[in-house]
C-alpha positions in Angstrom: 0.0 0.0 0.0 1.1 3.6 -0.6 1.5 6.0 2.2 -2.1 7.3 1.7 -3.7 3.9 1.1 -3.1 3.7 -2.6 -2.5 0.1 -3.8 0.6 -0.9 -5.8 1.8 -4.1 -7.4 5.1 -5.5 -6.3 6.8 -3.9 -9.3 5.6 -0.5 -8.2 2.7 -0.1 -10.7 -0.3 1.7 -9.4 -3.5 -0.2 -9.3 -6.3 1.8 -10.8 -6.0 4.9 -13.0 -7.8 5.7 -16.1 -11.0 3.7 -16.5 -13.9 5.9 -17.3 -14.2 9.6 -18.1 -18.0 9.9 -18.6 -18.6 12.5 -15.9 -15.7 14.6 -17.1 -17.1 14.6 -20.6 -20.5 15.7 -19.4 -18.9 18.5 -17.4 -16.8 19.6 -20.3 -19.9 19.9 -22.5 -21.6 22.0 -19.8 -18.5 24.2 -19.4 -18.1 24.9 -23.1 -21.5 26.6 -22.9 -20.5 29.1 -20.3 -16.6 29.2 -20.2 -14.4 29.8 -23.2 -12.3 26.7 -23.7 -14.1 25.1 -20.7 -11.7 26.2 -18.0 -9.8 29.1 -16.5 -6.2 28.0 -17.3 -5.0 27.3 -20.8 -2.5 24.6 -19.7 -5.3 22.6 -18.0 -7.7 22.8 -21.0 -8.9 20.4 -23.7 -6.4 22.1 -26.0 -3.6 20.2 -24.2 -5.4 17.0 -23.2 -6.3 14.1 -25.5 -9.9 13.6 -26.6 -10.6 11.1 -23.8 -9.2 12.4 -20.5 -10.0 13.4 -16.9 -10.9 17.0 -17.7 -12.1 17.7 -14.2 -10.7 16.8 -10.7 -12.8 16.0 -7.6 -10.2 16.0 -4.9 -6.5 15.5 -4.2 -4.4 14.4 -1.2 -0.6 14.1 -0.9 0.7 13.3 -4.3 -2.5 11.8 -5.6 -5.5 13.2 -7.5 -9.0 11.8 -8.1 -11.1 12.8 -11.1 -14.9 13.3 -11.1 -15.3 9.7 -12.3 -13.5 8.3 -9.3 -10.2 7.4 -11.0 -7.0 8.0 -9.0 -3.7 9.2 -10.4 -0.2 9.9 -9.1 0.0 13.6 -9.9 3.3 14.8 -11.4 1.7 18.0 -12.7 1.4 19.3 -9.2 -1.2 22.0 -10.3 1.4 23.3 -12.8 4.1 23.3 -10.1 2.5 25.3 -7.2 2.0 22.2 -5.1 5.5 21.8 -3.7 4.6 20.2 -0.3 1.8 18.0 -1.5 -2.0 18.5 -1.5 -3.6 19.0 1.9 -0.3 19.6 3.7 -1.3 19.5 7.4 0.9 22.5 8.4 -0.5 24.7 5.6 -4.0 23.5 6.3 -3.7 24.4 10.0 -2.4 27.9 9.3 -5.2 28.5 6.7 -8.0 27.3 9.0 -6.8 29.4 11.9 -6.6 32.5 9.6 -10.0 31.9 8.1 -11.5 32.0 11.6 -9.8 35.4 12.2 -10.7 36.9 8.8 -9.7 36.8 5.2 -9.4 40.5 4.3 -9.5 43.6 6.4 -9.9 47.4 5.9 -6.4 47.9 7.2 -3.1 46.1 6.6 -2.2 43.1 8.8 1.0 42.0 10.5 1.2 38.9 8.3 2.3 41.2 5.4 5.3 42.2 7.4 6.1 38.7 8.7 6.0 37.0 5.3 8.0 39.8 3.7 10.6 39.3 6.4 10.7 35.6 5.7 11.4 36.3 2.0 14.1 38.8 2.9 15.7 36.2 5.1 15.6 33.5 2.4 16.3 35.3 -0.9 19.7 36.9 -1.6 18.4 39.8 -3.6 15.4 40.6 -1.4 15.6 43.8 0.7 12.0 44.8 0.2 8.9 42.9 -0.9 5.5 43.5 -2.5 2.8 40.9 -3.1 0.5 40.1 -6.0 -1.8 37.1 -6.7 -0.4 35.6 -10.0 3.1 35.3 -11.4 2.0 37.8 -14.2 1.3 40.4 -11.5 4.9 40.1 -10.2 6.6 40.1 -13.6 4.6 43.0 -14.9 5.2 44.9 -11.7 8.9 44.3 -12.1 8.9 45.6 -15.7 6.8 48.7 -14.8 9.2 49.4 -11.9 12.3 49.0 -14.2 10.8 51.4 -16.7 10.1 53.9 -14.0 13.6 53.5 -12.4 15.5 53.8 -15.7 13.2 56.1 -17.6 13.4 53.7 -20.6 10.8 51.7 -22.4 12.3 48.7 -24.2 12.5 45.2 -22.7 14.8 42.3 -23.4 13.1 39.0 -22.6 14.0 35.3 -22.4 11.4 32.7 -21.4 7.8 32.9 -20.4 6.6 35.6 -18.1 2.8 35.5 -18.0 -0.2 36.7 -19.9 0.2 40.5 -19.8 0.6 42.5 -23.0 4.3 43.2 -22.8 5.1 39.5 -22.3 2.5 38.0 -24.6 3.7 40.4 -27.4 6.5 38.0 -28.3 4.5 34.7 -28.2 2.3 33.0 -30.7 -0.8 33.9 -28.6 -0.6 37.7 -28.9 -3.9 38.4 -30.4 -5.3 41.7 -29.0 -1.8 43.1 -28.1 -1.3 46.5 -29.7 1.6 46.7 -32.2 3.0 49.6 -30.2 3.4 47.3 -27.3 4.8 44.5 -29.4 7.5 46.9 -30.7 8.9 47.4 -27.1 9.6 43.8 -26.2 12.6 41.9 -27.8 13.6 38.3 -27.4 17.1 36.9 -26.8 18.0 33.2 -26.7 19.0 31.3 -23.7 22.8 30.4 -23.5 23.4 32.8 -26.4 25.0 35.9 -25.0 25.6 37.3 -28.6 21.8 37.4 -29.1 21.5 39.8 -26.1 24.5 41.8 -27.2 22.8 42.4 -30.6 19.7 43.7 -28.9 21.7 46.3 -27.0 23.7 47.1 -30.1 20.6 47.8 -32.1 19.0 50.1 -29.5 21.7 51.6 -27.3 20.5 53.4 -24.2 16.9 52.2 -24.7 16.5 49.1 -22.6 14.9 49.4 -19.1 15.7 45.8 -18.1 16.6 42.3 -19.0 14.1 39.8 -17.7 14.6 36.1 -17.9 13.9 32.7 -16.4 17.2 31.6 -14.8 16.6 28.0 -15.9 14.0 26.0 -17.8 14.9 23.0 -20.0 18.5 24.0 -20.3 21.3 24.5 -17.7 23.2 27.8 -18.0 26.5 27.3 -19.8 29.8 29.2 -19.5 28.6 31.6 -16.8 25.7 32.7 -19.0 23.6 34.2 -16.2 26.6 36.2 -14.9 27.4 37.5 -18.4 23.7 38.5 -18.9 23.8 40.5 -15.7 27.2 42.2 -16.6 25.9 43.1 -20.1 22.6 44.5 -18.7 24.4 46.7 -16.2 27.0 47.8 -18.8 24.1 49.1 -20.8 22.3 50.8 -17.9 19.5 48.1 -17.7 18.2 46.3 -14.6 18.7 42.5 -14.4 15.5 40.8 -13.4 15.2 37.0 -12.6 11.8 35.5 -13.1 11.8 32.9 -10.4 8.1 32.2 -10.5 8.9 28.5 -10.9 12.5 28.2 -9.7 11.9 30.2 -6.6 12.1 28.1 -3.3 12.4 25.0 -5.6 16.0 24.8 -6.8 17.2 26.0 -3.4 15.8 27.8 -0.3 16.9 31.1 -1.9 15.8 30.0 -5.4 18.0 29.9 -8.6 19.9 33.0 -7.5 21.2 31.1 -4.5 21.7 27.9 -6.5 23.7 29.6 -9.2 25.3 32.2 -6.9 24.0 35.3 -8.7 22.1 38.2 -7.3 19.7 40.1 -9.6 18.4 43.6 -9.1 14.8 42.3 -8.9 13.2 38.9 -8.7 9.7 37.6 -9.0 8.1 34.6 -7.2 4.9 32.6 -7.3 3.9 29.0 -7.7 5.6 27.3 -4.7 5.4 30.3 -2.4 2.1 29.3 -0.8 1.6 25.6 -1.9 -1.3 26.4 -4.2 -2.8 29.4 -2.6 -2.9 32.5 -4.9 0.1 34.6 -4.1 3.1 36.1 -5.9 5.9 38.4 -4.9 8.2 41.0 -6.3 11.4 41.5 -4.4 14.7 43.3 -4.8 17.1 46.1 -4.0 15.6 48.6 -1.6 16.6 51.7 -3.6 14.7 50.2 -6.6 11.8 48.9 -4.7 11.1 52.2 -3.0 10.2 53.6 -6.4 7.0 51.6 -6.0 5.9 54.4 -3.7 5.4 56.4 -6.9 4.6 53.5 -9.3 1.1 52.0 -9.1 1.3 48.4 -8.2 -1.7 47.8 -6.0 -4.4 45.1 -5.6 -7.6 44.9 -3.5 -6.5 41.4 -2.6 -2.8 42.1 -2.4 -2.9 41.7 1.4 -5.4 38.8 1.4 -4.5 36.9 4.6 -5.4 33.3 3.9 -2.8 33.1 1.1 -0.3 34.9 3.3 -0.9 32.5 6.1 -0.4 29.6 3.7 2.8 31.2 2.5 4.1 31.7 6.0 3.6 28.0 6.8 4.9 26.9 3.4 8.1 28.9 3.5 8.8 27.8 7.1 8.5 24.2 6.2 10.5 24.6 3.0 13.3 26.0 5.1 13.1 23.9 8.3 13.0 20.6 6.4 15.2 21.8 3.5 12.6 20.6 1.0 14.5 21.7 -2.1 17.5 19.5 -1.1 15.1 16.6 -0.6 13.4 17.1 -4.0 16.8 17.3 -5.7 17.8 14.0 -4.1 14.6 12.3 -5.3 15.1 13.7 -8.8 18.7 12.6 -9.0 17.9 9.2 -7.6 14.9 8.3 -9.9 15.2 10.6 -12.9 18.9 11.1 -13.6 18.8 9.7 -17.1 15.3 11.1 -18.0 14.6 14.3 -19.9 16.3 17.6 -19.5 16.4 20.4 -16.9 16.9 20.4 -13.1 16.1 17.2 -11.1 13.1 18.8 -9.4 11.5 20.0 -12.7 12.3 17.6 -15.5 11.2 18.2 -19.1 10.5 15.1 -21.2 10.5 17.0 -24.5 8.0 14.7 -26.1 6.8 15.3 -29.7 3.4 13.7 -29.6 2.2 15.2 -26.3 -1.4 14.1 -26.4 -0.4 10.5 -27.1 2.1 10.6 -24.2 -0.5 12.0 -21.8 -3.0 9.4 -22.8 -0.5 6.6 -22.2 0.6 7.9 -18.8 -3.1 8.1 -17.8 -3.4 4.4 -18.7 -0.6 3.7 -16.2 -2.3 5.8 -13.5 0.0 8.7 -14.0 -1.0 12.4 -14.5 1.9 14.0 -16.4 1.7 16.8 -19.0 5.2 16.5 -20.3 7.2 17.7 -17.3 7.8 16.0 -14.0 7.0 18.5 -11.2 8.1 16.9 -8.0 6.5 17.6 -4.6 7.5 16.7 -1.1 4.6 14.2 -1.0 5.9 11.9 -3.8 6.8 8.6 -2.2 9.3 5.9 -3.4 6.3 3.9 -4.6 5.2 6.9 -6.7 8.6 7.2 -8.3 8.8 3.5 -9.1 5.4 3.7 -10.8 6.6 6.7 -12.8 9.8 4.9 -13.8 7.8 1.9 -14.9 5.5 4.0 -17.1 8.3 5.9 -18.7 10.3 2.7 -19.3 7.3 1.3 -21.2 7.6 4.1 -23.7 11.4 3.6 -24.0 10.7 0.1 -25.2 8.5 1.2 -28.1 10.3 2.1 -31.3 10.4 5.9 -32.0 8.7 5.5 -35.4 5.6 4.1 -33.6 5.3 6.7 -30.9 6.7 9.8 -32.7 8.9 10.7 -29.8 11.5 9.8 -27.2 11.6 10.9 -23.6 15.4 10.9 -23.1 
């Protein structure tokens, strides 16, 4: 038996999994009448999933999720990475329940805003001051607006994904509705290609407010790439911003900046910060952050207390139990020869994603192409994942259309 009562065969294969999706299909049909694309988040929608799939969840606990048809899966999506401790973590639940009894949102600020800010300042190398949002897009967009105000410049150099706001979506394939004037201000450079960033500065000298980038995604930084980006940004009068919405509190207690020993001017956080509760943060140098006293970065729910209580409990547990170190050990132990990226956030780089998702579901595994580890994943869970992935490795590439290694 698994740690939460889930049944496994002797070889680690999960008993159960994808059997019937009738209820999910009924709910999807209803949803399409009232919700564009049937859900609120693109990466959880029918656009990504195969035709037959568990479109809707009923509950989750630890590392496992049940769909509305009663099928149970080992969840390696982890709600698109926010669930770093596991679903229903008792310490987070306790903090949330206690705060709900005291109140969710007040007419005045609350001490929790100060306490969680102090936790982040204590944990994150670049953090001298902190402001909160609700989504990663809030934090990254606040960082860009702040950089423009601080430097008096308009152009942005971007590498990676930074959310749904106009300035970021301008350079993606889903930029319908973004004005051309906005598109003209954001410019892309390539990861591990310092010359591509140098060319941007060469083409528009003195015009860039900032360089914003994910410190790591599928690739590891090569040849001191992150340090060279920072040096080049500063040499051209631009701020260096690290988008740590995913890497923050995951690669190390202090995020990728601690892990790679580099301190940005500003950094953004989300996802793991509150174990699934809606919270994000913008942090950085005090002299820059104080410009927010003039720049409008404000939310009715910016000081919402349930999420702050969840963050306080989450950050404490991440630090006290050194969760990032544990996750790294698990990834290195069970996923060392699988995919690309950091051990805690592996990318399988599949070509036929829907076929892959469908096959993983058949094995009782929920996986959307990356393996997002949580503190709740057990040895049995990892064995089951290994078995499912090994099955694919035994099928000739021409039959499946992809490899996972």
